[in-house]
N, CA, C and O atoms as a GROMACS GRO file, in nm:
protein
  152
    1UNK      N    1   0.085  -0.118   0.000
    1UNK     CA    2   0.000   0.000   0.000
    1UNK      C    3   0.089   0.124   0.000
    1UNK      O    4   0.188   0.128   0.074
    2UNK      N    5   0.056   0.224  -0.081
    2UNK     CA    6   0.133   0.347  -0.090
    2UNK      C    7   0.095   0.447   0.018
    2UNK      O    8   0.008   0.421   0.102
    3UNK      N    9   0.161   0.559   0.015
    3UNK     CA   10   0.134   0.666   0.111
    3UNK      C   11  -0.001   0.729   0.079
    3UNK      O   12  -0.032   0.757  -0.037
    4UNK      N   13  -0.082   0.751   0.183
    4UNK     CA   14  -0.212   0.817   0.167
    4UNK      C   15  -0.199   0.962   0.209
    4UNK      O   16  -0.117   0.995   0.295
    5UNK      N   17  -0.279   1.050   0.150
    5UNK     CA   18  -0.281   1.191   0.187
    5UNK      C   19  -0.415   1.224   0.251
    5UNK      O   20  -0.519   1.174   0.208
    6UNK      N   21  -0.411   1.309   0.354
    6UNK     CA   22  -0.530   1.351   0.424
    6UNK      C   23  -0.532   1.503   0.431
    6UNK      O   24  -0.426   1.566   0.423
    7UNK      N   25  -0.648   1.561   0.445
    7UNK     CA   26  -0.662   1.706   0.455
    7UNK      C   27  -0.753   1.737   0.574
    7UNK      O   28  -0.855   1.671   0.592
    8UNK      N   29  -0.716   1.838   0.654
    8UNK     CA   30  -0.802   1.882   0.764
    8UNK      C   31  -0.825   2.032   0.749
    8UNK      O   32  -0.742   2.103   0.692
    9UNK      N   33  -0.936   2.080   0.799
    9UNK     CA   34  -0.968   2.222   0.797
    9UNK      C   35  -0.980   2.270   0.940
    9UNK      O   36  -1.053   2.211   1.020
   10UNK      N   37  -0.908   2.376   0.973
   10UNK     CA   38  -0.910   2.433   1.107
   10UNK      C   39  -0.957   2.577   1.098
   10UNK      O   40  -0.930   2.647   1.001
   11UNK      N   41  -1.030   2.622   1.201
   11UNK     CA   42  -1.072   2.761   1.208
   11UNK      C   43  -1.031   2.816   1.343
   11UNK      O   44  -1.042   2.747   1.444
   12UNK      N   45  -0.983   2.940   1.346
   12UNK     CA   46  -0.944   3.001   1.472
   12UNK      C   47  -0.909   3.147   1.455
   12UNK      O   48  -0.894   3.196   1.343
   13UNK      N   49  -0.897   3.216   1.567
   13UNK     CA   50  -0.861   3.358   1.566
   13UNK      C   51  -0.711   3.378   1.551
   13UNK      O   52  -0.666   3.486   1.513
   14UNK      N   53  -0.633   3.275   1.581
   14UNK     CA   54  -0.488   3.280   1.569
   14UNK      C   55  -0.442   3.156   1.493
   14UNK      O   56  -0.512   3.055   1.491
   15UNK      N   57  -0.325   3.162   1.431
   15UNK     CA   58  -0.275   3.044   1.359
   15UNK      C   59  -0.255   2.926   1.456
   15UNK      O   60  -0.216   2.947   1.571
   16UNK      N   61  -0.281   2.805   1.410
   16UNK     CA   62  -0.259   2.688   1.496
   16UNK      C   63  -0.110   2.665   1.519
   16UNK      O   64  -0.027   2.705   1.437
   17UNK      N   65  -0.078   2.602   1.629
   17UNK     CA   66   0.062   2.571   1.660
   17UNK      C   67   0.096   2.433   1.603
   17UNK      O   68   0.121   2.338   1.677
   18UNK      N   69   0.096   2.427   1.472
   18UNK     CA   70   0.130   2.305   1.398
   18UNK      C   71   0.249   2.339   1.310
   18UNK      O   72   0.250   2.442   1.244
   19UNK      N   73   0.348   2.252   1.308
   19UNK     CA   74   0.471   2.278   1.233
   19UNK      C   75   0.490   2.174   1.123
   19UNK      O   76   0.448   2.060   1.136
   20UNK      N   77   0.555   2.216   1.014
   20UNK     CA   78   0.592   2.120   0.911
   20UNK      C   79   0.683   2.014   0.973
   20UNK      O   80   0.771   2.046   1.052
   21UNK      N   81   0.662   1.891   0.937
   21UNK     CA   82   0.742   1.782   0.991
   21UNK      C   83   0.688   1.726   1.121
   21UNK      O   84   0.737   1.624   1.170
   22UNK      N   85   0.588   1.791   1.179
   22UNK     CA   86   0.531   1.746   1.306
   22UNK      C   87   0.451   1.618   1.286
   22UNK      O   88   0.385   1.601   1.183
   23UNK      N   89   0.457   1.529   1.383
   23UNK     CA   90   0.381   1.404   1.380
   23UNK      C   91   0.248   1.428   1.449
   23UNK      O   92   0.243   1.461   1.568
   24UNK      N   93   0.139   1.410   1.375
   24UNK     CA   94   0.004   1.424   1.430
   24UNK      C   95  -0.066   1.289   1.422
   24UNK      O   96  -0.117   1.253   1.316
   25UNK      N   97  -0.069   1.217   1.529
   25UNK     CA   98  -0.140   1.089   1.532
   25UNK      C   99  -0.088   0.988   1.432
   25UNK      O  100  -0.166   0.909   1.379
   26UNK      N  101   0.040   0.988   1.405
   26UNK     CA  102   0.100   0.892   1.314
   26UNK      C  103   0.118   0.943   1.172
   26UNK      O  104   0.173   0.871   1.087
   27UNK      N  105   0.074   1.064   1.144
   27UNK     CA  106   0.092   1.125   1.012
   27UNK      C  107   0.184   1.246   1.025
   27UNK      O  108   0.183   1.314   1.127
   28UNK      N  109   0.265   1.272   0.924
   28UNK     CA  110   0.360   1.382   0.925
   28UNK      C  111   0.302   1.500   0.846
   28UNK      O  112   0.253   1.482   0.734
   29UNK      N  113   0.308   1.620   0.903
   29UNK     CA  114   0.262   1.741   0.836
   29UNK      C  115   0.361   1.776   0.726
   29UNK      O  116   0.479   1.799   0.753
   30UNK      N  117   0.314   1.780   0.601
   30UNK     CA  118   0.401   1.810   0.487
   30UNK      C  119   0.363   1.939   0.416
   30UNK      O  120   0.438   1.987   0.332
   31UNK      N  121   0.247   1.996   0.450
   31UNK     CA  122   0.203   2.120   0.384
   31UNK      C  123   0.112   2.197   0.478
   31UNK      O  124   0.021   2.140   0.539
   32UNK      N  125   0.137   2.327   0.491
   32UNK     CA  126   0.050   2.417   0.564
   32UNK      C  127   0.010   2.529   0.470
   32UNK      O  128   0.094   2.581   0.396
   33UNK      N  129  -0.116   2.566   0.471
   33UNK     CA  130  -0.166   2.667   0.377
   33UNK      C  131  -0.276   2.748   0.444
   33UNK      O  132  -0.368   2.692   0.503
   34UNK      N  133  -0.266   2.880   0.434
   34UNK     CA  134  -0.372   2.967   0.486
   34UNK      C  135  -0.469   2.999   0.373
   34UNK      O  136  -0.427   3.035   0.263
   35UNK      N  137  -0.598   2.985   0.401
   35UNK     CA  138  -0.701   3.011   0.302
   35UNK      C  139  -0.750   3.154   0.318
   35UNK      O  140  -0.776   3.199   0.430
   36UNK      N  141  -0.762   3.226   0.206
   36UNK     CA  142  -0.813   3.364   0.212
   36UNK      C  143  -0.958   3.364   0.257
   36UNK      O  144  -1.038   3.281   0.213
   37UNK      N  145  -0.992   3.458   0.345
   37UNK     CA  146  -1.130   3.471   0.390
   37UNK      C  147  -1.211   3.546   0.287
   37UNK      O  148  -1.162   3.638   0.222
   38UNK      N  149  -1.336   3.506   0.271
   38UNK     CA  150  -1.424   3.568   0.171
   38UNK      C  151  -1.502   3.682   0.232
   38UNK      O  152  -1.581   3.746   0.164
   0.00000   0.00000   0.00000
């Protein structure tokens, strides 16, 4: 089985304290992106 990719959406008044390379429940953070507010 190959590597699977997952996506999560977070909302908050301040940026989350998540870092590239961080292990979250067995998965490694490889991309962080801020979405423009509409």
